[in-house]
C-alpha positions as CSV (number, residue, x, y, z in Angstrom):
1,M,42.8,-119.0,-4.2
2,L,39.9,-116.7,-4.9
3,S,37.9,-115.3,-2.1
4,L,34.4,-114.1,-2.1
5,K,33.7,-110.4,-2.9
6,A,30.3,-109.9,-3.6
7,F,27.0,-112.2,-4.1
8,L,23.7,-111.5,-5.5
9,P,21.5,-114.3,-4.4
10,T,18.5,-115.7,-6.6
11,S,15.9,-118.0,-6.5
12,E,16.7,-119.5,-9.9
13,K,19.7,-120.8,-11.2
14,V,22.0,-118.3,-13.2
15,G,22.8,-119.5,-16.4
16,Q,24.9,-116.5,-17.6
17,V,26.9,-113.6,-16.4
18,E,28.5,-110.7,-17.7
19,L,30.9,-108.0,-16.3
20,H,31.1,-104.4,-17.7
21,P,34.6,-103.2,-18.3
22,T,34.4,-99.9,-16.7
23,Q,31.3,-99.8,-14.5
24,P,30.6,-101.8,-11.5
25,W,27.9,-103.9,-13.1
26,I,27.1,-107.5,-13.4
27,A,24.6,-108.5,-15.9
28,A,23.0,-112.1,-14.9
29,A,20.3,-114.1,-16.6
30,T,18.6,-116.8,-14.7
31,K,17.2,-120.3,-16.1
32,A,13.7,-118.9,-15.4
33,D,14.5,-116.0,-17.9
34,F,14.9,-113.1,-15.3
35,V,17.5,-110.7,-16.5
36,C,19.0,-108.2,-13.8
37,V,22.0,-105.9,-13.9
38,W,23.3,-105.5,-10.8
39,D,26.0,-103.0,-9.3
40,W,28.3,-104.9,-7.2
41,R,30.1,-102.1,-5.6
42,S,27.0,-100.5,-4.2
43,E,24.7,-103.7,-3.9
44,Q,22.0,-102.1,-5.8
45,V,19.8,-103.2,-8.7
46,V,20.5,-100.9,-11.7
47,C,17.9,-102.7,-13.9
48,E,15.8,-106.0,-13.8
49,F,13.2,-107.6,-15.9
50,Q,11.4,-110.9,-16.6
51,L,11.3,-112.4,-19.8
52,G,10.3,-115.8,-21.5
53,G,6.3,-115.3,-22.1
54,P,3.4,-113.3,-22.7
55,E,3.9,-111.4,-19.5
56,D,7.1,-110.2,-20.2
57,E,7.5,-107.0,-18.5
58,L,8.9,-105.0,-21.4
59,L,6.4,-105.9,-23.9
60,Q,3.6,-104.7,-21.1
61,D,5.4,-101.4,-20.9
62,V,5.2,-101.4,-24.7
63,D,1.4,-102.2,-24.6
64,I,0.9,-99.4,-22.0
65,G,2.8,-96.6,-24.6
66,R,0.4,-98.2,-27.2
67,Q,-2.6,-97.5,-25.3
68,A,-1.6,-94.1,-24.3
69,A,-0.7,-93.2,-28.3
70,A,-4.4,-94.4,-29.2
71,G,-6.1,-92.6,-26.3
72,H,-6.8,-95.5,-24.3
73,G,-6.2,-96.1,-20.7
74,A,-6.6,-92.4,-19.4
75,P,-5.5,-93.5,-16.1
76,F,-2.0,-94.2,-17.4
77,Q,0.7,-91.5,-17.6
78,A,2.9,-92.8,-20.4
79,N,6.6,-93.0,-20.3
80,P,7.7,-90.5,-23.6
81,S,10.5,-93.1,-24.2
82,L,7.8,-95.8,-24.5
83,M,6.1,-94.0,-27.2
84,Q,9.4,-93.9,-29.3
85,Q,10.0,-97.7,-28.8
86,T,6.6,-99.1,-30.2
87,A,8.0,-99.0,-33.8
88,G,10.9,-101.3,-32.6
89,L,8.6,-104.1,-31.2
90,P,5.9,-104.2,-33.9
91,S,4.8,-107.7,-32.5
92,R,4.0,-108.9,-29.1
93,T,5.7,-112.3,-29.7
94,A,6.9,-114.0,-26.5
95,T,10.6,-113.6,-26.1
96,G,11.1,-117.3,-25.3
97,K,14.4,-118.7,-23.4
98,V,17.3,-116.3,-22.8
99,R,20.2,-117.5,-24.7
100,D,23.1,-114.9,-24.1
101,I,23.6,-111.4,-22.7
102,K,26.2,-109.0,-23.6
103,F,26.9,-105.3,-22.6
104,L,27.3,-103.1,-25.7
105,D,29.0,-99.5,-25.3
106,A,32.1,-97.5,-26.3
107,D,33.9,-99.0,-23.1
108,V,33.1,-102.6,-24.1
109,A,34.3,-101.7,-27.7
110,Q,37.7,-100.2,-26.4
111,A,38.1,-103.4,-24.0
112,Q,37.7,-105.5,-26.9
113,L,40.0,-103.8,-29.3
114,A,42.9,-103.6,-26.7
115,S,42.5,-107.1,-25.6
116,Q,42.7,-108.4,-29.0
117,H,45.5,-106.1,-29.9
118,Y,47.8,-106.9,-26.9
119,L,47.2,-110.7,-27.1
120,V,48.2,-111.0,-30.9
121,N,51.0,-108.2,-31.1
122,G,52.1,-107.5,-27.6
123,S,52.6,-104.3,-26.0
124,G,54.8,-102.7,-28.6
125,S,52.2,-100.9,-30.4
126,V,49.1,-99.0,-29.7
127,P,45.7,-100.7,-30.7
128,Q,42.8,-99.2,-32.4
129,S,40.8,-96.5,-30.7
130,A,37.0,-97.1,-30.1
131,E,36.2,-93.6,-30.9
132,G,36.0,-94.5,-34.5
133,A,32.6,-96.5,-33.6
134,T,30.6,-93.0,-33.2
135,W,27.3,-94.9,-32.9
136,L,28.1,-96.2,-29.6
137,A,29.1,-92.8,-28.1
138,G,27.4,-92.0,-25.0
139,K,25.1,-95.2,-25.1
140,R,24.8,-98.0,-22.5
141,F,23.2,-101.0,-24.0
142,L,22.6,-104.4,-23.2
143,L,22.0,-107.0,-25.9
144,V,19.6,-110.1,-24.7
145,V,19.5,-113.0,-27.2
146,C,16.5,-114.8,-26.7
147,E,15.0,-117.9,-28.5
148,N,12.5,-116.2,-30.2
149,K,14.0,-112.7,-30.9
150,A,16.9,-110.5,-29.8
151,L,16.4,-107.3,-27.7
152,L,18.6,-104.3,-27.3
153,L,17.9,-102.5,-24.3
154,D,19.0,-98.9,-23.3
155,L,20.1,-99.0,-19.7
156,V,19.6,-95.3,-19.3
157,T,16.0,-94.6,-21.0
158,R,14.9,-98.4,-20.7
159,K,14.0,-98.2,-24.2
160,A,14.0,-101.7,-25.7
161,T,14.1,-102.2,-29.3
162,E,13.8,-105.5,-31.5
163,V,16.2,-107.0,-33.9
164,P,13.6,-107.9,-36.7
165,R,12.9,-111.6,-37.0
166,A,13.1,-111.1,-40.6
167,A,16.8,-110.0,-40.6
168,L,17.3,-113.5,-39.2
169,D,15.6,-115.2,-41.8
170,G,13.0,-116.2,-39.0
171,K,15.6,-118.4,-37.3
172,A,16.1,-118.7,-33.6
173,P,19.3,-116.8,-32.4
174,T,21.5,-118.6,-29.9
175,C,24.3,-116.6,-29.1
176,C,26.1,-113.4,-30.3
177,C,29.5,-111.4,-30.5
178,L,30.8,-108.3,-31.4
179,L,32.6,-107.3,-34.6
180,L,34.4,-103.9,-34.7
181,L,37.2,-104.1,-37.4
182,G,35.9,-103.8,-40.9
183,G,39.3,-104.1,-42.6
184,G,38.5,-101.7,-45.5
185,A,35.8,-104.0,-46.7
186,V,32.7,-102.0,-45.1
187,P,31.7,-98.7,-46.7
188,G,31.3,-95.8,-44.4
189,G,34.2,-96.3,-41.9
190,T,36.2,-93.7,-39.8
191,P,38.9,-92.0,-42.0
192,G,42.1,-93.3,-40.6
193,S,40.9,-96.1,-38.6
194,L,40.0,-99.7,-39.3
195,V,36.9,-99.5,-36.8
196,M,33.4,-99.4,-38.0
197,R,31.3,-96.4,-37.2
198,R,28.5,-98.8,-36.6
199,P,29.8,-102.2,-35.2
200,A,28.5,-105.4,-36.6
201,V,27.0,-108.3,-34.5
202,A,27.4,-111.8,-35.6
203,F,24.2,-113.9,-34.4
204,G,24.8,-117.7,-34.0
205,C,21.5,-119.2,-35.1
206,A,19.7,-122.8,-34.5
207,D,20.2,-123.9,-38.4
208,G,24.2,-123.6,-38.1
209,V,24.3,-120.3,-40.0
210,V,25.9,-117.0,-38.5
211,R,24.0,-113.8,-39.6
212,V,26.2,-110.5,-39.5
213,L,23.9,-107.4,-38.9
214,Q,24.8,-104.0,-38.5
215,A,23.9,-102.7,-35.1
216,G,21.2,-100.4,-34.6
217,T,19.9,-100.6,-37.9
218,W,19.9,-104.4,-37.9
219,T,20.5,-104.6,-41.8
220,P,21.7,-107.9,-42.9
221,M,25.4,-107.9,-43.9
222,L,26.4,-111.5,-44.6
223,R,25.5,-115.1,-43.8
224,L,28.4,-117.1,-42.6
225,V,27.6,-120.8,-43.9
226,S,28.9,-124.0,-43.4
227,G,27.7,-127.6,-44.1
228,H,26.3,-128.1,-40.5
229,K,22.6,-128.0,-39.7
230,S,23.2,-128.2,-35.9
231,A,22.6,-125.2,-33.7
232,I,25.5,-123.1,-32.9
233,S,26.2,-123.1,-29.3
234,R,29.3,-120.5,-29.0
235,V,30.5,-117.8,-31.3
236,Q,33.8,-115.9,-30.7
237,S,35.6,-113.1,-32.4
238,V,39.4,-113.1,-32.5
239,L,42.1,-111.1,-34.2
240,M,44.9,-112.8,-36.2
241,R,48.3,-111.3,-36.5
242,G,48.9,-109.1,-39.3
243,A,45.0,-109.3,-40.1
244,T,42.9,-105.8,-40.2
245,W,39.8,-107.4,-39.6
246,E,38.5,-110.1,-37.0
247,T,37.7,-113.9,-37.4
248,V,34.8,-115.3,-36.3
249,I,34.8,-119.0,-34.7
250,A,31.5,-120.8,-34.0
251,G,31.3,-123.9,-32.0
252,H,28.4,-126.2,-32.9
253,S,26.1,-128.1,-30.5
254,Y,27.3,-131.5,-32.2
255,G,31.3,-130.5,-31.5
256,S,32.1,-128.8,-34.9
257,L,34.3,-125.9,-34.9
258,C,34.0,-123.6,-37.9
259,A,36.1,-120.2,-38.8
260,W,35.2,-117.4,-41.4
261,E,36.8,-114.0,-42.1
262,P,33.6,-111.9,-42.7
263,F,35.3,-108.8,-43.9
264,S,38.2,-110.1,-45.7
265,R,36.4,-109.4,-48.8
266,N,34.0,-106.7,-50.0
267,L,30.7,-107.0,-49.1
268,G,29.5,-106.6,-52.9
269,A,30.9,-110.4,-53.5
270,G,27.5,-111.7,-52.3
271,P,25.5,-112.4,-49.1
272,D,26.8,-115.7,-48.2
273,M,30.6,-116.6,-47.2
274,P,31.7,-120.2,-47.1
275,V,33.7,-121.6,-44.2
276,R,37.3,-121.1,-44.2
277,Q,38.1,-124.1,-41.9
278,D,35.7,-126.8,-40.5
279,V,37.1,-129.4,-38.0
280,K,35.6,-131.7,-35.6
281,A,36.4,-130.5,-32.2
282,H,34.5,-132.4,-29.6
283,D,32.1,-135.6,-29.2
284,K,29.2,-133.2,-27.8
285,E,28.5,-129.5,-27.5
286,V,30.9,-126.8,-27.4
287,V,30.7,-124.5,-24.3
288,A,33.8,-122.2,-24.8
289,V,36.0,-120.9,-27.4
290,M,38.7,-118.3,-26.7
291,L,42.1,-117.4,-28.0
292,A,44.9,-117.6,-25.2
293,C,48.6,-117.0,-25.2
294,V,50.6,-120.3,-24.5
295,G,54.3,-119.0,-24.9
296,E,56.5,-118.2,-22.1
297,D,58.9,-116.3,-24.4
298,S,58.2,-112.8,-25.4
299,D,59.8,-113.8,-28.9
300,N,57.2,-116.6,-29.0
301,L,54.3,-115.0,-30.7
302,R,52.4,-118.5,-31.1
303,R,48.7,-118.4,-30.0
304,S,46.4,-121.0,-29.4
305,L,42.9,-121.3,-29.9
306,L,41.2,-123.3,-27.1
307,T,37.8,-125.0,-27.0
308,V,36.0,-127.0,-24.1
309,G,33.1,-129.5,-24.6
310,I,30.9,-131.2,-22.6
311,D,32.8,-134.2,-23.4
312,N,35.2,-133.1,-20.6
313,K,38.0,-132.5,-23.3
314,L,40.2,-129.5,-23.8
315,M,41.5,-128.9,-27.3
316,A,44.3,-126.6,-28.4
317,W,44.2,-125.5,-32.2
318,D,46.5,-123.5,-34.5
319,A,44.7,-120.0,-34.5
320,S,45.4,-119.9,-38.3
321,S,45.0,-123.3,-39.7
322,L,42.7,-125.0,-37.0
323,Q,45.4,-127.7,-36.9
324,E,45.2,-129.6,-33.6
325,T,48.1,-129.1,-31.3
326,N,47.2,-130.5,-28.1
327,K,44.4,-132.2,-26.2
328,Y,43.7,-132.7,-22.2
329,K,41.1,-134.9,-20.6
330,L,39.5,-133.1,-17.7
331,D,38.0,-135.2,-14.7
332,A,35.2,-137.2,-15.7
333,K,33.8,-136.9,-12.2
334,A,33.4,-133.2,-12.2
335,Q,31.4,-132.3,-15.3
336,T,32.8,-129.2,-17.3
337,T,30.4,-126.5,-17.7
338,H,32.1,-123.5,-18.7
339,A,35.6,-121.9,-19.4
340,A,37.1,-118.6,-19.7
341,V,40.8,-117.1,-19.8
342,I,42.1,-114.3,-18.0
343,Q,43.9,-111.8,-20.3
344,R,47.1,-111.2,-17.9
345,G,49.3,-109.8,-21.1
346,F,51.0,-111.0,-23.9
347,V,53.2,-113.4,-22.3
348,A,51.9,-116.5,-20.1
349,N,54.6,-116.0,-17.5
350,G,53.6,-119.5,-15.7
351,R,50.1,-118.1,-14.9
352,H,47.4,-120.4,-14.5
353,S,45.2,-118.1,-16.4
354,L,42.7,-120.6,-17.9
355,L,39.4,-120.8,-15.5
356,I,37.3,-124.2,-15.8
357,G,33.9,-124.2,-14.1
358,T,32.5,-127.7,-13.0
359,E,29.0,-129.1,-11.8
360,V,30.8,-129.7,-8.3
361,G,31.1,-126.1,-7.4
362,V,34.9,-126.2,-8.1
363,L,36.7,-123.5,-10.2
364,L,39.9,-124.7,-11.6
365,S,42.8,-122.8,-13.0
366,M,45.0,-124.1,-15.6
367,H,48.2,-123.4,-17.5
368,A,47.5,-123.6,-21.3
369,A,50.9,-124.4,-22.2
370,S,51.7,-127.5,-20.0
371,G,48.2,-128.6,-18.7
372,S,48.9,-128.1,-15.1
373,T,46.0,-127.5,-13.0
374,R,45.3,-125.9,-9.7
375,L,42.2,-125.2,-7.4
376,A,41.2,-121.8,-7.7
377,A,38.1,-121.9,-5.8
378,N,35.8,-124.2,-3.9
379,L,32.4,-122.5,-3.5
380,A,31.3,-125.1,-1.0
381,G,30.9,-123.1,2.3
382,L,31.4,-119.9,0.5
383,I,27.5,-119.7,-0.8
384,P,24.5,-121.3,-0.3
385,A,24.1,-124.6,-2.2
386,G,20.6,-123.8,-3.0
387,A,18.4,-126.9,-3.7
388,K,21.4,-129.3,-4.3
389,K,23.9,-130.6,-2.1
390,L,26.8,-128.6,-3.7
391,P,26.7,-125.2,-5.5
392,K,27.0,-125.8,-9.4
393,I,28.8,-123.5,-11.7
394,Y,27.2,-122.7,-14.9
395,W,29.2,-119.7,-16.3
396,V,32.5,-118.1,-15.8
397,A,33.1,-114.6,-16.9
398,P,36.7,-112.9,-16.0
399,H,36.6,-109.1,-16.0
400,P,37.9,-107.3,-19.2
401,L,40.2,-104.9,-17.3
402,Q,40.6,-105.9,-13.6
403,T,42.2,-109.3,-14.1
404,H,41.8,-110.0,-10.2
405,L,37.8,-110.0,-10.5
406,V,36.0,-113.0,-11.9
407,A,32.0,-113.5,-12.1
408,V,30.7,-117.0,-11.8
409,G,26.9,-118.0,-12.4
410,T,25.7,-120.6,-9.8
411,N,22.5,-122.4,-8.8
412,S,22.0,-120.2,-6.1
413,G,22.9,-116.7,-7.5
414,A,25.9,-114.6,-9.2
415,V,29.0,-114.7,-7.3
416,L,32.0,-112.1,-7.8
417,L,35.2,-113.7,-6.8
418,A,38.6,-111.9,-6.5
419,F,42.4,-113.3,-6.3
420,P,44.8,-111.9,-3.8
421,A,46.6,-108.8,-4.3
422,S,48.0,-108.9,-7.7
423,E,51.8,-110.4,-7.8
424,P,54.6,-108.3,-9.5
425,M,55.5,-109.5,-13.1
426,P,58.4,-111.6,-13.1
427,L,61.1,-108.8,-14.2
428,A,62.9,-106.1,-12.9
429,A,64.8,-103.2,-14.4
430,L,68.6,-102.7,-13.3
431,P,69.4,-99.4,-12.1
432,L,70.7,-96.9,-14.7
433,L,73.7,-94.5,-14.4
434,S,71.6,-91.8,-16.1
435,P,67.8,-91.6,-17.5
436,A,69.5,-90.6,-20.9
437,Q,71.4,-94.1,-20.7
438,A,68.1,-95.8,-22.0
439,H,68.0,-93.6,-25.1
440,R,71.7,-92.9,-26.1
441,Q,75.2,-93.8,-25.8
442,L,77.0,-92.0,-22.8
443,P,80.7,-91.4,-22.2
444,P,82.0,-93.6,-19.3
445,P,81.7,-92.0,-15.9
446,P,84.9,-90.8,-13.9
447,G,86.2,-92.7,-11.2
448,P,86.1,-96.4,-10.6
449,P,83.3,-98.5,-11.5
450,R,80.4,-99.0,-9.3
451,G,80.0,-102.5,-9.7
452,P,80.8,-105.7,-11.5
453,L,77.7,-105.3,-13.8
454,L,78.2,-101.8,-14.8
455,S,81.9,-102.0,-15.3
456,S,81.3,-105.2,-17.3
457,V,78.5,-103.9,-19.9
458,G,79.5,-100.1,-19.9
459,C,77.4,-97.2,-19.8
460,G,76.0,-97.1,-23.4
461,S,74.3,-100.2,-23.2
462,G,70.5,-98.8,-22.8
463,A,68.1,-100.4,-20.4
464,T,68.6,-103.8,-18.7
465,F,66.0,-106.2,-17.5
466,V,66.2,-109.4,-15.7
467,I,63.1,-111.5,-16.4
468,A,62.0,-115.1,-15.6
469,L,60.1,-116.8,-18.5
470,G,58.9,-120.4,-18.1
471,D,61.8,-122.5,-16.7
472,A,64.7,-120.2,-17.5
473,V,65.9,-116.6,-16.5
474,H,67.2,-114.1,-19.0
475,C,69.0,-110.7,-19.1
476,V,67.4,-108.5,-21.9
477,N,69.3,-105.3,-23.1
478,C,67.1,-102.7,-25.1
479,V,67.4,-99.2,-26.1
480,T,65.2,-96.4,-27.4
481,G,66.0,-93.9,-30.0
482,G,68.5,-94.3,-32.6
483,G,71.6,-95.5,-31.0
484,G,74.8,-94.1,-31.8
485,D,74.0,-93.2,-35.4
486,S,70.8,-91.0,-34.8
487,G,72.8,-87.8,-35.8
488,D,74.3,-89.2,-39.1
489,G,72.4,-87.1,-41.7
490,A,73.4,-89.6,-44.4
491,T,72.0,-92.2,-42.7
492,R,68.8,-90.7,-42.0
493,A,68.5,-89.7,-45.5
494,N,69.2,-93.4,-46.6
495,R,66.5,-94.6,-44.4
496,Q,64.1,-92.0,-45.4
497,A,65.0,-93.1,-49.2
498,Q,64.1,-96.6,-48.3
499,T,60.6,-95.6,-46.7
500,A,59.7,-93.7,-49.9
501,A,60.7,-96.8,-52.1
502,A,58.9,-99.2,-49.9
503,V,55.8,-96.8,-50.2
504,A,55.9,-96.6,-53.7
505,A,56.3,-100.3,-54.3
506,A,53.1,-100.7,-51.7
507,M,51.1,-98.3,-54.0
508,A,51.9,-100.0,-57.4
509,R,51.1,-103.5,-55.7
510,A,47.8,-102.0,-54.2
511,R,46.9,-100.7,-57.7
512,T,47.4,-104.1,-59.3
513,T,45.6,-106.1,-56.7
514,S,42.7,-104.0,-55.4
515,S,40.9,-101.0,-56.2
516,N,39.7,-100.3,-52.8
517,L,41.4,-96.9,-51.4
518,D,41.4,-98.6,-47.7
519,D,43.4,-101.5,-48.7
520,A,45.9,-99.2,-50.6
521,L,46.3,-97.3,-47.3
522,G,46.6,-99.9,-45.3
523,A,49.3,-101.3,-47.6
524,M,51.1,-98.3,-47.5
525,T,50.8,-97.9,-43.7
526,E,52.4,-101.3,-43.1
527,A,55.3,-100.5,-45.8
528,T,55.8,-97.4,-43.9
529,T,56.1,-98.9,-40.4
530,T,58.3,-101.9,-41.6
531,A,60.7,-99.5,-43.2
532,A,61.0,-97.4,-40.3
533,D,61.5,-99.8,-37.8
534,G,65.2,-99.0,-37.6
535,D,64.7,-95.3,-38.0
536,A,64.9,-93.7,-34.7
537,S,64.1,-90.1,-36.1
538,T,60.4,-91.4,-37.0
539,S,59.8,-91.9,-33.2
540,R,61.4,-90.1,-30.5
541,P,60.6,-89.8,-26.9
542,G,57.8,-87.5,-26.5
543,D,56.1,-87.8,-30.0
544,A,52.6,-87.8,-29.5
545,V,50.5,-90.8,-30.9
546,G,46.8,-90.8,-32.0
547,G,46.2,-87.3,-30.8
548,G,45.5,-88.4,-27.4
549,G,48.8,-87.0,-25.6
550,L,50.2,-90.6,-25.2
551,S,54.1,-90.6,-25.7
552,W,55.1,-93.6,-27.4
553,V,58.8,-94.6,-27.7
554,R,60.2,-97.5,-30.0
555,T,62.5,-99.8,-28.3
556,R,65.0,-102.2,-29.8
557,V,66.1,-105.6,-28.1
558,M,70.1,-105.4,-28.6
559,S,70.6,-108.4,-26.8
560,R,69.4,-111.4,-24.5
561,T,71.8,-113.4,-22.4
562,P,70.7,-116.6,-20.2
563,V,71.1,-116.1,-16.8
564,A,69.9,-119.7,-15.5
565,K,68.2,-122.6,-17.1
566,D,66.0,-125.5,-15.9
567,R,64.5,-123.3,-13.2
568,P,60.8,-123.9,-11.6
569,A,58.2,-122.8,-14.2
570,Q,56.3,-121.2,-11.4
571,H,55.7,-117.4,-10.8
572,A,58.8,-115.6,-9.7
573,V,59.8,-112.6,-8.1
574,V,62.9,-110.7,-9.4
575,V,64.8,-108.5,-7.0
576,P,67.9,-106.5,-7.9
577,S,70.5,-105.0,-5.6
578,F,70.8,-101.2,-5.4
579,D,73.4,-101.1,-8.2
580,G,72.4,-104.0,-10.5
581,A,75.5,-105.9,-9.5
582,Y,73.4,-108.8,-7.9
583,C,70.1,-110.2,-8.5
584,A,67.7,-112.4,-6.7
585,V,65.0,-114.4,-8.0
586,V,62.3,-115.9,-5.6
587,W,60.0,-118.5,-6.3
588,P,57.4,-118.2,-3.4
589,Q,55.1,-121.0,-4.1
590,L,58.2,-123.5,-4.0
591,R,60.0,-121.7,-1.2
592,R,62.8,-121.2,-3.2
593,Y,65.3,-118.6,-4.0
594,S,68.6,-117.9,-6.2
595,I,71.2,-115.1,-6.0
596,F,73.1,-114.5,-9.3
597,C,76.2,-112.3,-10.3
598,K,77.3,-110.7,-13.3
599,G,80.5,-111.8,-14.4
600,A,82.7,-110.6,-17.4
601,S,80.8,-112.7,-19.9
602,A,78.2,-114.6,-18.2
603,W,75.9,-114.8,-15.1
604,D,76.9,-117.1,-12.2
605,E,74.9,-118.5,-9.3
606,I,76.5,-117.6,-6.1
607,S,73.9,-118.6,-3.5
608,A,70.4,-120.8,-3.3
609,G,68.2,-121.6,-0.5
610,H,64.9,-122.3,0.9
611,G,62.9,-118.9,1.5
612,T,59.9,-117.2,0.3
613,S,61.0,-113.6,0.1
614,V,64.2,-111.5,-0.4
615,A,65.1,-107.7,-0.1
616,W,68.2,-106.0,-0.7
617,H,70.0,-103.0,1.3
618,A,69.5,-99.5,-0.4
619,T,73.2,-98.8,-0.3
620,Q,75.1,-101.9,0.6
621,H,75.6,-105.6,-1.0
622,V,73.4,-107.0,2.0
623,F,70.2,-108.6,1.6
624,A,67.6,-110.3,4.0
625,V,65.7,-113.5,3.2
626,V,62.8,-115.1,5.0
627,E,64.4,-118.8,5.1
628,D,63.0,-121.9,6.3
629,A,64.5,-123.1,9.7
630,S,63.7,-126.6,9.0
631,P,64.3,-128.5,5.6
632,A,61.7,-127.4,3.3
633,A,58.9,-129.6,2.4
634,P,58.7,-130.7,-1.3
635,A,56.9,-128.8,-3.7
636,A,54.4,-131.3,-4.8
637,A,53.2,-134.4,-2.9
638,P,51.3,-137.2,-4.3
639,L,47.5,-137.7,-3.8
640,P,46.3,-140.6,-1.6
641,A,46.8,-143.5,-4.1
642,A,43.8,-145.6,-3.4
643,K,43.3,-146.0,-7.5
644,P,44.5,-144.1,-10.3
645,R,42.5,-140.9,-10.8
646,K,42.6,-138.1,-13.0
647,G,41.1,-136.0,-10.3
648,I,39.9,-132.4,-10.0
649,L,43.2,-131.4,-9.8
650,G,44.6,-133.6,-12.4
651,M,44.7,-133.6,-16.3
652,G,45.3,-136.0,-18.7
653,G,47.9,-135.9,-21.6
654,K,46.7,-136.0,-25.1
655,D,45.2,-139.5,-25.1
656,G,43.9,-138.9,-21.5
657,K,45.8,-141.7,-20.1
658,E,48.6,-139.5,-18.3
659,G,46.0,-138.3,-15.5
660,S,47.5,-140.2,-12.7
661,A,51.1,-139.8,-13.4
662,R,51.0,-136.1,-14.4
663,G,47.8,-134.6,-12.7
664,G,47.8,-136.6,-9.5
665,F,49.7,-134.2,-7.7
666,E,49.0,-131.1,-5.5
667,L,50.8,-128.2,-4.5
668,R,51.2,-128.3,-0.7
669,G,53.9,-125.9,0.0
670,S,51.5,-123.6,1.8
671,S,50.2,-126.1,4.0
672,F,53.1,-127.4,6.0
673,D,53.8,-125.9,9.3
674,V,57.4,-124.9,9.3
675,A,59.3,-122.4,11.2
676,T,60.5,-119.4,9.5
677,V,63.4,-117.1,10.3
678,V,64.8,-113.8,8.8
679,K,68.2,-114.0,7.9
680,I,70.7,-111.1,7.0
681,K,73.6,-112.1,4.7
682,Q,76.4,-110.0,3.1
683,V,77.7,-110.5,-0.4
684,S,81.5,-109.9,-0.9
685,G,82.3,-110.4,-4.6
686,R,81.2,-114.0,-5.2
687,A,80.9,-115.3,-1.8
688,V,78.1,-114.9,0.6
């Protein structure tokens, strides 16, 4: 359950909130067009201003600057920064209703690049660096999208510049997203990087067209068009596996979903880009678009595009083809207002990482793969209800880096919620005889073996991990470096020859398919990486990558052995013994644990019981377990069945008819009043 960490009360409904990745800032915009940047750590206001009409505070400051520049209004002492911004605001047009807010600086760019890369490619490679976006260096911007114009506010100097209405073809912007990867199609990129020096901003507009402008100069770059004329309600940039550019996904107010790849071609091909995919996603307005991991296996690289609409449906789509893969019907009694995904890594690990906000003040957490839902927070009693009987949630924004923090916009203010202390990842490394064991083959140690695990796998097996993924437990063995043939000069020479041949083929292919130098360099880089995957000499421990002093070591998975199957698909805690001979897996929420022993060819379960925590002795095969003294309560108990319901904690299936059978259950393991005791147990061979 989420707990209250900070609260910013407001007199109006907070329609949107945004969290800064590195600064303790929350940007909030109310329904009355009041925009505020608040430091939740010191509870101080960083910046605030009123928009929405001719009395806009920013425009009044500009008028003061104009009068001082013209020699009028002698009693006023003009701010020098206001003298510079009059060119950015040539007219005193009212801003209109605030539609979207976004932080814009180098930290935001780096957080976006990292999250996109790790979500798609995993943690086996280094993401692009935001240092290539030189225009953002040293700047702190807040981009405010209003009904009649878009404003870029410098949070340091309070200088406001306007996105020219002509750049948007006179159309009203409704939402925006940041584009950082040019894919070689944008001129003026940083050498050796795919990141654009000046990022692009994609503005969704009321006429159904997404207009891509260059940040700062606000020069039109592309118009992303489709056959829809309805207003765009959400626009999101996502990264596809193997692509060097971002894909723009737009959700319309009538429920359609469109996808484009803006920088997949050179800009000289024309100002308009037709839609790549176009599907009917929802019956009403799309309120959230996000890319999420749904696989419980590290080898499963499938990612799903999730959309949520006002029709209370959550749709899952194949990210590349926009083919429907799943559908969930949310609770009809709790109107869905917004949803967001918490980026907790490239493997789902049983996490309910999808947060769904409702109008009844209840925040739900959902497991994207199974559709299982839980109650994440009930704001009733945590914050004032405002003018309503219950608080209402209008916006959900997880922290980009601190995944335990979540900002929520409500009818009585901006709320910062926090998850409990982060639970450990469901994996553990088995002890090594020597740190060098992870990099190369070692001779057998003298004397008798130290345990059944080490005696069975030998010493040259590299690093071994036990990991719980989904409903199974696996033992994964991997090595770094070149293994046993790293010193073979002939083998190294053969691999270098293969790499050279691959690069030559890539150059020839690039000359025949494209005259763009960036495309050729990208093809050669991909060929070099592919050919060198097995060459440990190209990536040794201690090699620096990216010039930042980061040591990156290529790891190869040698084998994966099943330990157990058909286990609970809940979060697990893996605890190995001091020598790796035994391993305990605990499912705290279900009050269950199992003890496994490595045999000659397979793992065996030697003990199981009801408990919430296991700890091993530092030098002996003895473990302590916090165990239930009475028979454990069931993990799930049916809700009172007055009549079938899909409920706040329930989800329907693909056709929306499975709500009462599948969603009408509630976890109650922690609510039973059962006595617990600590038991000390000793393991001898396969007996406990």
